C-alpha positions in Angstrom: -5.4 -75.2 17.4 -5.8 -78.1 15.0 -8.8 -78.7 12.8 -10.4 -81.8 11.3 -13.6 -81.7 9.3 -14.6 -78.4 11.0 -13.9 -79.5 14.6 -10.9 -78.1 16.5 -8.8 -80.8 18.0 -6.1 -80.9 20.7 -2.9 -80.8 18.8 -1.1 -82.9 21.4 -3.2 -85.9 20.4 -1.6 -86.0 17.0 1.8 -86.7 18.5 0.7 -90.2 19.2 0.9 -91.1 15.6 4.5 -89.8 15.4 5.9 -91.9 18.2 9.1 -93.8 17.4 8.5 -97.1 15.5 10.3 -100.4 15.6 10.2 -103.1 13.0 8.2 -105.3 15.3 5.2 -107.3 14.2 3.6 -110.6 15.3 5.8 -113.7 14.8 5.2 -116.1 11.9 4.4 -118.8 14.5 1.6 -116.6 16.0 0.4 -115.6 12.6 0.1 -119.2 11.5 -1.7 -120.2 14.7 -4.2 -117.4 14.2 -5.0 -118.5 10.7 -5.4 -122.1 11.8 -7.6 -121.4 14.8 -10.4 -119.1 13.5 -8.9 -115.7 14.1 -7.8 -114.8 10.6 -10.8 -112.5 10.0 -9.6 -110.1 12.7 -6.4 -109.2 11.0 -4.4 -108.8 14.2 -1.1 -108.5 12.2 -2.4 -105.3 10.7 0.1 -105.5 7.8 -1.4 -102.4 6.2 -0.3 -100.4 9.3 3.4 -100.0 9.9 4.3 -101.7 13.2 0.6 -102.4 14.0 1.2 -105.4 16.1 3.6 -107.3 18.3 4.1 -110.7 20.0 4.2 -114.5 19.6 6.5 -117.5 19.9 9.4 -118.1 17.5 8.5 -121.8 17.5 6.1 -124.2 19.1 8.8 -125.2 21.5 9.0 -121.8 23.2 7.8 -121.9 26.8 5.6 -119.2 28.3 6.9 -118.6 31.9 5.7 -115.1 32.8 2.0 -114.2 32.6 1.4 -112.7 29.1 0.9 -109.0 29.0 -1.5 -107.5 26.5 -1.1 -103.7 25.7 -4.0 -101.7 24.4 -3.2 -98.3 22.7 -5.2 -95.1 22.8 -6.9 -93.0 20.1 -4.9 -91.8 17.1 -2.2 -94.4 17.8 -1.2 -97.9 16.8 0.2 -100.9 18.5 3.6 -99.3 18.2 2.6 -96.9 21.0 4.0 -99.6 23.3 7.4 -100.0 21.6 9.4 -98.5 24.5 7.4 -100.4 27.1 8.0 -103.7 25.3 11.7 -103.0 25.0 11.7 -102.3 28.8 9.9 -105.6 29.5 12.3 -107.6 27.3 15.0 -106.2 29.5 13.2 -107.4 32.6 13.1 -111.1 31.5 10.0 -111.2 29.4 10.0 -112.7 25.9 8.1 -112.0 22.7 5.9 -115.0 23.6 4.8 -113.0 26.7 4.2 -109.5 25.3 1.4 -108.6 22.9 -0.2 -105.7 21.1 -2.4 -105.1 18.1 -4.0 -102.0 16.5 -7.7 -101.7 17.1 -8.5 -99.3 14.3 -7.2 -98.8 10.8 -8.5 -95.2 10.8 -6.5 -93.6 13.5 -6.2 -90.2 11.9 -9.7 -88.6 12.4 -10.3 -88.1 16.1 -13.7 -86.6 15.7 -15.1 -89.7 13.9 -13.8 -92.3 16.4 -16.6 -94.0 18.4 -16.6 -96.9 20.8 -18.2 -99.1 18.2 -18.5 -102.8 17.7 -15.4 -103.2 15.6 -13.1 -101.5 18.1 -14.6 -103.4 21.1 -14.5 -106.8 19.4 -11.0 -106.7 18.0 -9.8 -106.2 21.5 -12.0 -108.9 22.9 -10.9 -111.4 20.3 -7.3 -110.5 20.7 -7.5 -111.1 24.4 -9.1 -114.5 23.7 -6.5 -115.3 21.1 -3.6 -114.6 23.4 -5.1 -116.6 26.2 -5.7 -119.6 23.9 -2.4 -119.4 22.1 -0.2 -119.1 25.2 -2.2 -121.5 27.3 -1.8 -119.2 30.2 -4.2 -119.4 33.1 -4.2 -115.6 33.5 -3.1 -112.6 31.4 -2.3 -109.0 32.4 -3.7 -106.0 30.5 -2.2 -102.6 30.4 -4.3 -100.0 28.5 -4.0 -96.3 27.8 -6.5 -93.6 27.2 -9.4 -94.7 24.9 -8.0 -98.2 25.0 -9.0 -98.3 28.7 -12.7 -97.9 28.0 -12.6 -100.2 25.0 -10.8 -103.0 26.9 -13.1 -102.6 29.9 -16.1 -103.4 27.7 -14.3 -106.2 26.0 -13.7 -107.7 29.4 -17.1 -107.0 30.8 -18.9 -108.7 27.9 -22.7 -108.5 27.5 -24.6 -106.4 25.1 -22.8 -103.8 22.9 -24.3 -100.4 22.2 -24.3 -99.1 18.6 -24.4 -95.6 17.2 -28.1 -95.4 17.6 -28.1 -96.4 21.3 -29.5 -99.9 20.9 -27.9 -103.2 21.9 -27.0 -104.6 18.5 -24.3 -107.1 19.2 -23.1 -109.5 22.0 -19.5 -109.2 23.2 -19.6 -112.6 25.1 -19.3 -113.8 28.6 -17.1 -111.8 31.1 -13.4 -112.5 31.0 -12.8 -111.4 34.6 -11.7 -114.8 35.8 -8.9 -114.9 33.1 -7.3 -111.5 34.0 -4.9 -111.2 36.9 -4.1 -107.5 36.7 -5.7 -104.7 34.8 -3.9 -101.4 34.6 -5.8 -98.4 33.2 -3.6 -95.5 32.4 -5.3 -92.1 31.9 -8.6 -93.7 31.0 -11.5 -91.3 30.1 -13.9 -93.5 32.1 -16.4 -90.6 32.6 -16.0 -89.1 29.2 -14.4 -86.0 27.8 -15.4 -82.5 28.9 -14.4 -81.2 25.5 -17.4 -83.0 24.2 -19.7 -80.4 25.8 -18.1 -77.6 23.8 -19.9 -76.1 20.9 -17.4 -77.2 18.3 -17.4 -80.8 19.4 -20.9 -81.6 20.6 -22.0 -82.8 17.2 -19.0 -84.9 16.4 -19.4 -88.7 16.3 -16.7 -89.1 18.9 -18.8 -87.2 21.4 -22.2 -88.9 20.8 -24.4 -89.8 23.7 -24.7 -93.5 22.7 -21.3 -95.0 22.2 -19.3 -91.8 22.3 -17.4 -89.9 25.0 -20.1 -87.5 26.1 -19.7 -86.9 29.8 -23.3 -85.7 30.4 -24.5 -82.5 32.1 -25.5 -81.5 35.6 -29.3 -81.1 36.1 -30.9 -78.7 38.6 -30.3 -81.2 41.4 -26.6 -81.6 40.7 -27.0 -85.1 39.2 -25.2 -86.1 36.0 -27.7 -86.8 33.1 -27.3 -87.9 29.5 -23.8 -89.4 29.9 -22.9 -91.7 27.1 -24.8 -95.0 27.4 -21.6 -96.9 26.7 -19.9 -95.2 29.7 -22.9 -95.7 31.9 -22.8 -99.4 31.1 -19.1 -99.6 32.1 -19.9 -98.2 35.5 -22.6 -100.8 36.3 -21.8 -104.0 38.3 -18.1 -103.0 38.8 -15.1 -105.1 39.5 -15.1 -107.1 36.2 -11.8 -106.0 34.8 -9.8 -108.7 36.7 -8.7 -109.8 40.1 -6.6 -106.6 40.6 -7.6 -103.3 39.1 -5.4 -100.2 39.1 -5.6 -96.7 37.7 -2.6 -94.4 36.9 -3.4 -90.8 36.3 -2.0 -87.3 36.1 -3.2 -84.0 37.7 -1.8 -82.3 34.5 -3.6 -84.5 32.0 -4.0 -82.3 28.9 -6.4 -84.5 27.1 -9.0 -86.0 29.5 -8.4 -83.6 32.4 -8.5 -84.7 36.0 -12.1 -84.6 37.2 -15.5 -84.7 35.6 -18.1 -83.0 37.8 -16.0 -83.6 40.9 -15.2 -87.3 40.2 -11.8 -88.6 39.1 -12.0 -89.4 35.5 -9.3 -92.0 35.3 -10.4 -93.9 38.4 -11.9 -97.3 37.8 -15.0 -98.2 39.9 -14.0 -100.5 42.8 -10.4 -100.3 41.8 -7.8 -102.1 43.9 -5.6 -99.1 44.0 -4.4 -96.0 42.1 -1.6 -93.5 41.8 -1.7 -89.9 40.7 1.2 -87.9 39.4 1.4 -84.2 40.2 4.6 -83.5 38.3 3.8 -80.9 35.7 6.0 -82.7 33.1 4.0 -85.9 33.2 0.8 -85.6 31.2 -1.6 -87.7 29.2 0.7 -88.6 26.3 3.8 -89.6 28.2 2.2 -91.2 31.2 2.5 -94.8 29.8 6.3 -94.3 29.2 7.0 -92.5 32.5 5.5 -95.3 34.6 7.1 -98.4 33.3 8.5 -99.4 36.7 5.1 -99.0 38.4 3.4 -101.0 35.7 5.8 -103.9 36.2 5.4 -103.7 40.0 1.6 -103.8 39.7 1.5 -106.9 37.4 4.1 -108.8 39.4 3.6 -107.7 43.0 0.1 -106.2 43.0 1.4 -103.2 44.9 3.0 -99.8 44.5 
């Protein structure tokens, strides 16, 4: 058992921060473009975090051929979570001008304090917008893991954003649905985390009922009540994640589990398709790295 500020955590989560790192970051060309086009305030380079970002052209003459892919990491991780995936895609004919990642939080060490707040939603939203504008691509593809799934879904849905007090305190913007070809959600806690109902976690910020991961409880009629307002919002008016929407999940997920009150946690409402993995060696942490072939097939062929 691991502990942080009095709350027991799942030790496996901590391994995300210890994943192999490359020396990758965004290119000078992309960095210069961001500074010249109103995106400097978002600090996508994340220079204070080792390997916190990736992507960009080497020069203005680079041509973007493949649809750009934006990777969104999970909790306790950084953009370098996707190092192996990016190396794989480079080997499949993609270039640095077509592969992108940033780190959506600078405080990725304290699991119990991480909420789905404005800063985390908006850095993903603005990064999507920046990649689309910078590359000039008609469509982008998004591959997200774990908490990155629910953050990127809100960034794409747009509309009002819910703060820690449960009120709509900021506007994300218009939906980006028309600009996303394929969205792949890997092990996304779309219905919350059952660990948030446990005595030692129920009062953590991460598990709050406004913009946290609280999954709700069953009332006397068997209906789910008091689920996080953020998660309830994600489930309304589905189909906004893109033209094609897929979920990859594991029956042996050691972090988000498999089902929440009988519903598949990682499934995306009105998804185009999904694939579950029953191999006991494929869990939450390694699912993004064990499904690279499937991810490529989904974004290029829209099929498994």
